[in-house]
N, C-alpha and C positions, 0 to 999 in steps of 0.2 A: 216234284213234277209228277203228275199222273202218268201211269204206264201206257195210257191210251191218248197222250197229249196230241200226237199228230193225226192219228187215224180217227179220233173222235169218239165220244161215248156212245155206246150202242149196246142193247141186250143181245149178246151173241148166243144165248141159249145153249151154252156148253159146247160150242162147236170145237171140234178137234182137227177139222179138215178145211182147207182153203184153196180156192182156185184164184190165180193171180194174173190177170191181164195188166198190160201197161196203161191202156187208154181208157179213162172213165167213161168214155161213150160207148164202150163194149160191155160194161158190167152188167146192165140189165139184160142185154141180148143173151149173154151167157147164162145169167141166173134163170132165164126162161126155160132153159134145158133141165132145170131141177124141179123137183115136186114142191108145190106151194111156195113160190118165190115171193119175196117181200123186200121192199127197201128198208135198210136199217139207218144209214147215217151218210152224210157228205161232209168232208172237211179237207180243205186243201186239195191236193190231188187225189185224195183217197175217197172213192165212192164204195159203199159196202152194201150188199144185198145178202139175204140168207134164203136157203131153200133146203130140201131134204133129199137124200139118197139112201135107199135101203133103211129108211127110218131115222137115219143120223142127219143132224144139222150140218150143213156144208155152207161156208162163207164163199162169197165171190167179191173180191176187193181190188181195185185198181192200185197200182204202184206208181203211177206217173212214169216219166221218162229218166232213165239212168240209175246208176248204182246207189247213190245217197238215198233217195227216196224209197227204192226197192229194199234196202236194208233196213231202214226205219220202219217200213211196214211189216216186214217179217219179225223184227225185233219185238214190236208192240202186239202183233198176234201171238207170238210165243209167249209173251207175258200173260196174255189172256187164256192160254191153255192149248193153243192150236200146235200140233205135232206133225202135220203133214201138208206139204205144199206142192202145188203144180203150177208152174208159170206156163201161160199159153199167150203167145205173142206172135210177132213177125220178125223177119230177118231178111237180108240180102244174101243171095248165094255167092260162094266164092269158088268152090270146086266146079270144074267144067260140067260134070254130070248133073249138077243140081240146077233144076229150072223153076220158074215161077209157077206157083200152084202145088209144087212138092211139100212134103212135110219133113222136117228134121227133128229126131229126138235126140237131144243134146245129153251125152253121157258125161261130158266135161266142158269147161269154158276156159279159154285163154284169159288170163287176168290183165287185160290191157287197159285197166281202168284204175282209178285211185282209191275207191272205197274199201276195197278189201284188204289193201296194204295197211290200213288202220285197224285191222282185225288180226291178221296172222302174217308172218313173214312170207316172202314170195315163193319160198320153196314149197310151201304147203299148197297142195292142188285144189282147184275148184271142181270137184266132182259130184254127180248126182247120186242120189241113193239108188242102189240096184234094184230094190224091190219096186220102187216107184217106176224107175225106168222100163223094167221089164213089163210092168202092166200098160205103160204107154205104148210100148211096141205091140203088145197083144191086141190093144184097142185099135191102133193106127192100121194094122195089117187088114182089118175087116172094112177100112173105109177108103183106102187108096189102092191104085192099081200097082202092077208090077213096075219096078224102076222108080217109083214116085216116093218111096219112103227111104230115109237115109237116117243112120244112126252114128254119131261121132262128136267130134269136137267142134265147138263154134267160138268165135272171137267175141268177147264182151269189151266194148270200147266206151269212151266217154264223149268223143266228138263225132257227131254225125257227119258234118261237113269235112273234118279231117279225113274221113273215108272217102267221101264223093268229089272232093276238090283239094287234095293234098298240095297241089301246086300253089294254092293261095296262102298256105301256111308257111311261117318262118321254120318250122320243124318238118317241112314237107318231104325232104330227102329221107329223113328218119322214118317218117310215117310209111313212105313208099317201100323202103328196105324191109321193114318189119312186115308189112302187108304181103310182100313177095315170100318172106320166110314162112309166114303162117300157111300160104297156099302150097309151097312145096313140101310142108309137113302134113298136108292133107286136110286142112281146116274146111269145114263144109260151108259155113256161113258167118255172118257178121250181125251182132245185134248189141243190146246195151244193158240187160239186166241179169242174165243168167249166172255170171260169176258171183255177183252180190247175193242173189238168193241161195246159191249152193253154200257159199262160205258162211253166211249168216246163220243158215239152217244147221250146218254142221257144228259150229261153234255152240249154238244153243241146244244141241243133241235133238234136232228135229230132222225130218228127212224131207228131200225135195227132189223134183224132176222137172223137165222142160220140154214142151213140144212147140214148134215153130212153124208157121206158115211162110213159105218162100215168096216174097213179092216179085223179085226179078233177080237177075245175076249180071252184074256189070262186066264181069269177066267174059261171059258169053258175047255181050254186046261188042266188046273190044275186039273179039275174034271173027265178028260177022256171023255168028251162029244165031239160030232162032232164040229170041229172048222174050217169051211172053210175060206179061205182067198180070198178077193174080193178087186182088185185094180181099177176096172172100176168105174170111178166117173160119168158116163153119166146120171144116174137116178137122182143124187143129183144136176148135172148141169141143166138137163131140168126141174127139180122141181124149182130151183132158177130163171130161165128165164120165166117159165110160171107164177110164183107168181109175178114176176115184171111186166109182162104184165097185170095181174089182178089188180095189184095196180095202174098202170098208167090209166087203164080204169076207175077205181073207182075215182081217182083223177080228171080225165077230167070231170065226171059226177057231181062232188062237189068240185070245186077248193078251197073253203074256208074250207074244212074239214082238211087240213093239210098245 
């Protein structure tokens, strides 16, 4: 089987850096923030464009929804030589202070999904790369106002409706108990791909980070607090692109660092 069986054949021009949205519909929009963007390939849920930052080729490829397709995408990009990944996507807020339109830079993810259990035992943490995360925070601070940027743990899950309608599920009581545990522990938001990206990158000796646009916060709605909905992901995208630029600059100054 080819190493690019799922993501499709494409001339990646030696790219070592990749930005990973979930939605194929966002790929071209993100690629337009790069220099000289061009379409490369579309196969299954994976749409791939390429552009340049600081003269270096940078891929933008969708992962689809959930851990399995995200892990496959990272695996096959690693096989093609990519060593740095930034996931940019959306999430729902969990902590009361997190509102729609805020940004979350995830430094770790709760492995409440199934994909990573087939990589390493549950005791191994799903954490971001420190260097990538530091660059995401530097970039985000230039784009969002005070109180609108959060850094911490997010939950990665497999069931969207298990979150939003647990009472419909035979496992609903367990889902609700765990959701409350994550909240009590300070989890900031809930999404579906970060754990798979972090674990796959770690196993393949690559580095990964994640920045998320908060769409809304169901916990604020439950408490009758203002709960704005924000579907514009531009701030998260600009954060990912600028962080990648900073990483490329740092790598060029010290090629042996990574």
